[in-house]
N, C-alpha and C positions, 0 to 999 in steps of 0.2 A: 709202577715201579721201574719199567723199562726206560723211562725218560729221566730217572733220578740222576743227579749230578755225580761225577766220578771222583772229585776230590774229597778228602776225608772231612774237611771243615764243613763243606756244604752238605755232605751226607749227614753229619752229626747234627747240623742245624735243622735239617728237614726232619730227622728222627726226633729231635726234641719237640718240634711243633706237633708231630703226630702223637707223641707221648702225652703232651699236654691235652690235646683234644680227646685222646682215649681216656685219660684220667677224668676229664670233665664229663664225658658220657657215662663213665662208671659211676660218678657221683649222682648223676641223674637217675641211673638205674636204682641206686640205693634209696633215693628219695621216693621214687615211684613204688618200689617194693615195700617201703615202710607205710606208704599211704594205702596200698592194697591190703597189707596185713591189718592196719588199723580199721579199715572198713569192715573186714571180716565177712561173716555171713549176712550182715545187715545190708550190704551193697546189692543193688539190683544186678541180676546175673548178666544183663547186657553190658552194664558199666564195668563189672569185674572182668568180663571176657575181653572187652576193649582194652582195659588197662593191662591185662595179661599179655595181649598181643603187642602192645606198645613196649612193654618191659622186655619181651623176647627180642624185639627188633633193636632196641637200644643196647641190649647185652651183646647181640651179634655185631652191631656197628662198633661198639667199644672194643670188642675182641679183635675185629679186623684192623682197626687203627693201631692197636698195641702190637699185633703181629707184624704189621708193616713197619712200625717204628723199630722193632727188634731186628728186622731184616736190614734196615738202613744202618743201625748201629753195627751189625755184623759186617756190612760192606765197608763202613768207616774204619773198623778195626783192621780189615784186610788191606785197605788202601794205605793205612798209616803204619802197619806192621805191629804196633803196640799202642793202645790207648786205654788207660785206666778209666777215663771218663766214659768212653764208648761201652766198655764192659759193665761198668756200674749201671749205666742207663739201660743197657740190654737186660741186665738182671732185674732192674726196676719194672720194665715192661712185662717180664715174665711173672713177677710177683703180682702185678695188677691182673694179669690174665688168670693166675691161679685163684685170685679172689672172685673172679667172675665165673670160673668154671664150676660145673655142677657134678661132673663125674669124679668120684674120689680118686681114681687112678690118674686122671688128668691133673688134678690139684697137686697131688704128691709129685708127679713128674715135673711139673712146672716149678714148684718150689725147690726141688733138688737141683734142677738145671740152673736156677737163679743163684743158689748157694755156691755152685761150682764157679760161676762167674765172679762172685764177690771174693771167694777164697783165692781165685787166680790172681786177682788184684792185690790181695793182702800178702800173697807170697812175694810179690815184687815190691810192694809199698806197704810194709807192715803198719805204718802209722796213719794210713789214710782213713780219716774219721768217717766220711760218708760211706765208705765200703763196709766198715765195722757196723755202722748203724743199720744199713740196708741188709747186711747179712744176718744181723740179730733179728730183725723183723721177719725175714724169710724163715729163719730157724723156728721162731715162735709160731709162725703160720703153719709150718710143716708139722710141728709137734701137735697142734690142734687137729690137723688133717689126719695124722697117724692115729690119734685117739678116736676120731670119728669113724675111721675106716675099720678099726678093730682087727681081729685076726692076728696071725703070727707077726705081721709087720707092725702091729700096733702095740708092741711090748712096752711095758711101763719103763723098762730100762732105757729104751730108745728115746721115749718122750722125755725122761728125766735128763738124759745127756744133751738133747737138743735145747732144752730150757736152760740148763746150766751154761752151755756154750753161748746162748743168746745173752744170758745175764752177764757173763764175763765181758762180752763185747760192749754191752750197754754201759757197764761200769767204766770201761775204758773211755767211752765217749763222754761220760759225765766228768771224768777226771782230766780230760784233755783241755789244754789251753790253746790249741790250734785255732787259727782265725775262723775256720769253717765249723767249729764245734758249737759255738754259742747258739746258733740258730737251731741246731738239732737237739740241744740238751733238754728243753722242756718235754719234747716228744719222747726222748730217750728215757727220761725219768718216769713218765707214765708207762712206757713199754716195760721198763724194769719192774715196776710194781705189778704189772699184769703177769710177767713171767714168773716172778717170785710167788704170786698167789696161785698160779697154775701148778707150780712145783710143790707148793705146800698141800694143795688139794690132792695131788698125785700121791704124796707120801701118806696122807691121812685116809685116802680112799680104800 
């Protein structure tokens, strides 16, 4: 990191490269975790142990890449003074780290920090579709994390509000005719269905 470039464009480009590599490693983690779960108790213990070690290593490598990407986006933001793209990508890196994290408190902290980044962008650029989409996904993820954690912070009202806010943003994405909306709309439609289903389950539970 000490030799990273100083201008905002180069910092952002390097951050994007690390973000892509971290996302790829995270995908490999998910594939390996699925294979390990599918093998279950039928896998030889030596094989399961080796897969577990590989999974832990991949998870650590992905988290390191995403943390480094976030640091570069932070530096790009500082160098430029304001960059909605840097903030959105910084938030994306935090969301991916939240999906990798295992400690409930870390998951919640990362999602909340990511939401802060997306909402900061939306305060300045209320119509920015990628920020709405990413913020909605973070809110949906945080609602699930809050539910899993339980306790006072896991109130049904808090979960319901997060899911409603996420649904509102996703509805905006689906209604948008902005040039960058079309590529996000299929994923937004699926995320909206999931948020509505989670909200319905919360009401019926």
